[in-house]
KOLBAGU-177913 format. One line per 5 residues: number of its first residue (from 1); their letters; for each residue z, y, x of C-alpha. Coordinates in pm, whole numbers. Layout:
BEGIN
NUM = a = Z Y X  ...
end
This chain:
BEGIN
1 = mprla = 5497 41 4075  5251 -188 4258  4908 -70 4354  4596 -251 4240  4552 -415 4578
6 = elpge = 4373 -722 4444  4115 -534 4240  3777 -431 4383  3782 -68 4496  4155 -54 4572
11 = lpvaw = 4319 266 4454  4547 461 4688  4789 546 4405  4982 370 4130  4817 334 3790
16 = dvies = 5068 562 3618  4914 849 3818  4573 764 3671  4717 751 3321  4895 1084 3367
21 = lqadv = 4575 1252 3488  4378 1090 3207  4622 1223 2948  4603 1577 3094  4223 1579 3099
26 = sqklt = 4202 1434 2747  4428 1713 2624  4211 1980 2789  3892 1824 2652  4036 1814 2301
31 = aedpn = 4143 2178 2330  3790 2279 2435  3613 2069 2173  3864 2004 1892  3597 1917 1634
36 = rlldg = 3400 1694 1875  3086 1905 1840  2960 1793 2181  2741 1483 2166  2827 1178 2371
41 = ddrra = 2641 1268 2690  2754 1633 2689  3113 1531 2619  3110 1286 2908  2956 1544 3140
46 = rarsl = 3225 1797 3049  3494 1534 3089  3363 1444 3434  3386 1809 3539  3742 1839 3408
51 = vnaav = 3839 1512 3579  3705 1626 3916  3892 1957 3889  4218 1792 3781  4203 1532 4057
56 = aqwvi = 4119 1793 4323  4423 1995 4220  4645 1685 4217  4524 1580 4564  4622 1918 4708
61 = lyaqg = 4974 1883 4568  4993 1521 4684  4904 1618 5043  5207 1849 5068  5441 1554 5106
66 = ntpls = 5210 1263 5190  4923 1167 5416  4616 1354 5286  4366 1138 5099  4008 1097 5218
71 = sdqer = 3711 1214 5013  3631 849 4926  3987 798 4799  3969 1117 4594  3640 999 4447
76 = aisda = 3794 659 4364  4076 831 4173  3827 1049 3983  3623 742 3889  3939 562 3774
81 = vfnam = 4042 854 3552  3693 879 3402  3683 501 3348  4016 519 3169  3867 774 2930
86 = frggr = 3517 639 2866  3471 298 3023  3679 -14 3090  3982 156 3239  4185 -63 3470
91 = lqsll = 3942 -355 3434  3625 -155 3498  3616 -243 3869  3600 -610 3771  3326 -548 3517
96 = deegv = 3126 -365 3784  3138 -660 4025  2803 -826 4093  2758 -1161 3923  3052 -1138 3679
101 = edimv = 2990 -1321 3351  3332 -1366 3192  3681 -1222 3239  3964 -1421 3083  4301 -1245 3075
106 = dglka = 4617 -1448 3012  4912 -1213 2998  4902 -1020 3324  4674 -1267 3504  4293 -1247 3502
111 = hieyy = 4042 -1525 3573  3696 -1401 3666  3392 -1628 3616  3084 -1557 3826  2720 -1658 3801
116 = drprr = 2693 -1773 4160  3040 -1849 4297  3369 -2014 4197  3626 -1861 3966  3861 -1602 4112
121 = tidri = 4213 -1536 3985  4400 -1206 4006  4773 -1231 3946  4838 -884 3807  4593 -662 3619
126 = adshd = 4856 -481 3411  5222 -394 3453  5334 -534 3119  5211 -708 2807  5254 -382 2618
131 = eltaw = 5024 -209 2866  4761 -481 2819  4783 -443 2440  4753 -64 2476  4441 -117 2690
136 = vnrma = 4287 -337 2418  4354 -77 2150  4222 207 2365  3899 12 2427  3872 -65 2055
141 = glsgh = 3904 307 1987  3630 393 2238  3401 142 2067  3451 294 1723  3707 38 1606
146 = gersl = 4012 259 1628  4100 184 1265  4159 -179 1362  4428 -230 1627  4582 -536 1788
151 = tqatp = 4923 -564 1622  5146 -836 1479  4990 -759 1139  4638 -794 1286  4694 -1040 1573
156 = sigfr = 4327 -1095 1662  4044 -843 1696  3696 -826 1842  3480 -534 1950  3221 -413 2198
161 = mpdgs = 3312 -212 2504  3111 101 2590  2894 -102 2833  2814 -360 2564  3053 -629 2688
166 = rvtss = 3202 -832 2404  3582 -842 2379  3801 -1081 2180  4178 -1036 2202  4469 -1213 2039
171 = llttr = 4848 -1215 2014  4844 -1569 1873  4836 -1719 2222  5147 -1780 2435  5092 -1443 2599
176 = psvai = 4857 -1162 2491  4507 -1275 2584  4168 -1113 2625  3824 -1271 2665  3545 -1043 2789
181 = rkhri = 3186 -1164 2784  2961 -945 2997  2589 -926 2916  2466 -962 3271  2097 -991 3180
186 = rdhgl = 2089 -780 2865  1751 -618 2940  1567 -929 3060  1250 -1063 2900  1053 -1383 2952
191 = dqlle = 919 -1261 3287  1272 -1223 3421  1374 -1564 3283  1071 -1705 3464  1188 -1549 3791
196 = mgsin = 1539 -1688 3735  1408 -2041 3681  1507 -2072 3316  1144 -2135 3215  821 -2210 3401
201 = pilra = 475 -2052 3358  349 -2298 3098  669 -2264 2894  639 -1887 2911  283 -1904 2775
206 = fligc = 379 -2164 2515  675 -1961 2386  468 -1643 2363  208 -1843 2169  478 -1967 1930
211 = vmakl = 599 -1611 1867  247 -1480 1813  168 -1774 1581  475 -1677 1375  641 -2016 1402
216 = nilvv = 1005 -2061 1304  1205 -2121 1622  1557 -2250 1685  1706 -2184 2029  1984 -2437 2083
221 = gdmga = 2217 -2558 2356  2578 -2588 2462  2813 -2293 2511  2707 -2058 2789  2356 -2206 2815
226 = gktsl = 2177 -1871 2775  2068 -1905 2411  2111 -1536 2328  1924 -1430 2642  1625 -1647 2550
231 = lralg = 1631 -1534 2186  1641 -1172 2300  1346 -1236 2534  1148 -1394 2249  1225 -1092 2033
236 = reipa = 1073 -865 2296  742 -1051 2252  711 -951 1884  420 -705 1842  510 -339 1803
241 = eerlv = 334 -307 1466  573 -553 1298  913 -499 1135  1216 -697 1250  1561 -746 1100
246 = tlesd = 1838 -888 1319  2163 -1024 1175  2459 -1080 1405  2829 -1139 1380  2865 -968 1719
251 = relyl = 2597 -731 1845  2427 -896 2145  2049 -883 2094  2001 -502 2126  1641 -530 2008
256 = depgp = 1678 -202 1818  1706 -19 2150  1390 101 2331  1221 -172 2531  1012 -138 2847
261 = pdkpg = 706 91 2820  465 -204 2824  659 -378 2542  795 -115 2304  887 -382 2048
266 = pltfa = 875 -376 1667  1052 -141 1429  1396 -304 1425  1693 -281 1190  2000 -435 1351
271 = fearq = 2269 -552 1109  2616 -643 1234  2885 -824 1038  3219 -654 982  3560 -806 1038
276 = sngev = 3835 -791 779  4100 -521 809  4358 -799 800  4443 -784 431  4374 -1075 194
281 = rager = 4333 -1011 -178  4257 -1282 -435  4169 -1518 -152  3914 -1275 -3  3945 -1091 327
286 = tgeit = 3939 -720 249  3653 -535 415  3490 -846 563  3110 -864 555  2954 -1186 685
291 = isdmf = 2600 -1271 792  2552 -1447 459  2656 -1129 280  2395 -928 471  2094 -1152 404
296 = dtalr = 2003 -1013 61  2018 -654 185  1826 -734 503  1543 -910 320  1488 -600 107
301 = ynatr = 1370 -422 420  1048 -625 382  1061 -734 745  789 -950 895  1053 -1125 1107
306 = vmvge = 1418 -1221 1063  1641 -1314 1357  2001 -1437 1339  2201 -1412 1660  2393 -1733 1594
311 = vrske = 2418 -1959 1291  2771 -2095 1261  2850 -2157 895  2716 -2128 541  2455 -1871 648
316 = ilsml = 2250 -2177 749  2125 -2204 390  2006 -1842 383  1846 -1892 723  1658 -2208 625
321 = dtmsa = 1560 -2065 286  1412 -1763 465  1221 -1990 701  1087 -2217 428  979 -1922 211
326 = ggkss = 704 -1852 463  584 -1535 627  918 -1445 784  866 -1600 1130  1240 -1648 1172
331 = mctlh = 1435 -1725 1486  1802 -1798 1552  2039 -1974 1790  2260 -2270 1716  2533 -2441 1915
336 = vrrph = 2428 -2804 1979  2569 -3025 2253  2265 -3255 2291  1895 -3189 2223  1839 -3476 1981
341 = aiisr = 2153 -3395 1781  1983 -3093 1624  1905 -3260 1291  2259 -3395 1258  2401 -3051 1339
346 = lvqlc = 2179 -2879 1083  2267 -3136 817  2638 -3096 893  2616 -2718 839  2414 -2764 520
351 = tnagm = 2654 -3018 370  2951 -2799 467  2781 -2525 265  2758 -2755 -39  2411 -2911 -8
356 = qteaa = 2344 -3285 -45  2221 -3468 266  1883 -3564 122  1815 -3209 10  1921 -3083 351
361 = hhlia = 1669 -3314 523  1385 -3181 307  1490 -2819 359  1505 -2864 738  1164 -3036 743
366 = ssvdv = 1006 -2750 547  1174 -2477 750  1193 -2538 1125  884 -2563 1345  1010 -2557 1704
371 = vvylt = 1344 -2630 1870  1401 -2506 2227  1697 -2669 2402  1865 -2503 2701  2065 -2707 2950
376 = yldet = 2360 -2556 3136  2484 -2692 3468  2777 -2520 3638  2795 -2608 4006  2990 -2307 4133
381 = alggr = 3289 -2531 4212  3062 -2739 4437  2925 -2443 4630  2621 -2392 4408  2556 -2166 4113
386 = rhrfv = 2514 -2186 3739  2181 -2331 3630  2036 -2249 3288  1695 -2388 3202  1484 -2522 2918
391 = shvle = 1496 -2901 2929  1349 -2994 2589  1110 -2849 2335  1086 -3039 2006  855 -3009 1709
396 = ihdvv = 1012 -3065 1367  744 -3197 1131  728 -3089 768  764 -3446 642  1064 -3675 634
401 = geggr = 1035 -3999 827  1248 -4303 888  1584 -4297 712  1484 -3988 517  1525 -3765 825
406 = psite = 1266 -3512 943  1025 -3649 1204  1053 -3511 1558  806 -3502 1848  896 -3414 2207
411 = ifapq = 651 -3152 2329  840 -3098 2656  1118 -3313 2800  1264 -3422 3137  1061 -3674 3331
416 = gterr = 1172 -3893 3622  1396 -3696 3855  1286 -3363 3703  1562 -3253 3465  1368 -2953 3341
421 = avyrn = 1106 -2952 3065  776 -3126 3149  483 -3156 2906  486 -3482 2709  295 -3457 2378
426 = mpsfv = 46 -3226 2208  202 -3029 1919  41 -3056 1578  16 -2675 1562  -189 -2639 1881
431 = delel = -476 -2490 1678  -244 -2212 1563  -145 -2143 1924  -509 -2115 2031  -591 -1879 1746
436 = tgnfy = -344 -1627 1889  -550 -1600 2207  -234 -1643 2413  -243 -2018 2473  -504 -2291 2527
441 = rhwft = -451 -2663 2491  -604 -2754 2827  -313 -2572 2995  -89 -2865 2898  -281 -3113 3115
446 = hepaa = -390 -2877 3392  -38 -2747 3453  194 -3029 3347  510 -2923 3534  462 -2603 3735
451 = wgapl = 833 -2551 3801  762 -2461 4164  1065 -2518 4383  1277 -2822 4294  1607 -2771 4115
456 = elvrr = 1858 -2774 4398  2172 -2934 4260  2473 -2948 4490  2627 -3291 4525  2967 -3388 4658
end
């Protein structure tokens, strides 16, 4: 059996050795704690001790007929066994690589997407399609989704890995496939996005002012633009004395987890949708709970804020209704290819949900205050990196204008050769921003760009 020579942290043994050791340790751990009375941390600590003992014993036997392994090699085997039990198993070394954003597995081949360098392809990350499927189901089990396995009866599943990475896997493709989205900047706030160049100082102050003024905010952009990261950062600016409800199809915001000491964050209830168990009865997917289904329950928590990780379908009506009702200070993300297509995109979702176009225009005008558009430029193939930055900030006015559509004003937009957001027009709600004590109107004119270093785009 081939070794994992192409993977980071090459192992000195075949993977079947790791699996055999993992099975032995799992059996011992179950015998010691059959009712799983140990909590997560204690169970992992005990497992680590059993792994180290099992590997040390195996190494002694291995040395009787082979070249003895070094202490680093022994440690690598121990880590691999532990990873197979509690982390990402055979793919964990890829997930641990610096700069990894996405791992796309097609059969036995993996394509790794990085933040700051071109895609890398590894020809063999499993020994068979059955092994890959077994890996998916083992990871689903570790994440608490063991009741839902990847099978011909349930050919597509999604779940979170122990490190929070999001996994989608399917048997509907030519070969078994897996898409892993790693949350590289899960703990970042606005200060970190400022350091990364996604926003500038005036945008940071403006966005904090919008959150404190309890404006309804849409974070929009194309796929991979960093919408969730910005929404998460905005959520961290909500005062600690408030109550927040988050609704997500896939858990990515993590605002219910403790924040940094200087920003403890509000009391947060994080709701996550539930996939169907694969059965369909009377046209309904058994066990499925959507974001729309969760809205009524979530609103009974009397939250001062409501955040939706991503609006994709008919939940748009619940989202806009919540915004227009007032006092909810809602925020969400939305997939939009171009900044000025936001109204058309919102109307499309509303009409798909059964609303008339004219009614949709009035609902949008009465609901949304601010739209923040993120631009995504991938220049890794040209020797650069991936750029994600705010390029537009739009105000949606609460009146309909020409053609019955809501009126829009550009507050920030590109200017000249600067592709990032530059101040253009004073928002109508500037008084509300100043009342928060976090923003002052003269900052617009005294610090019109303030992006610092120019955006270095690689050209052929």
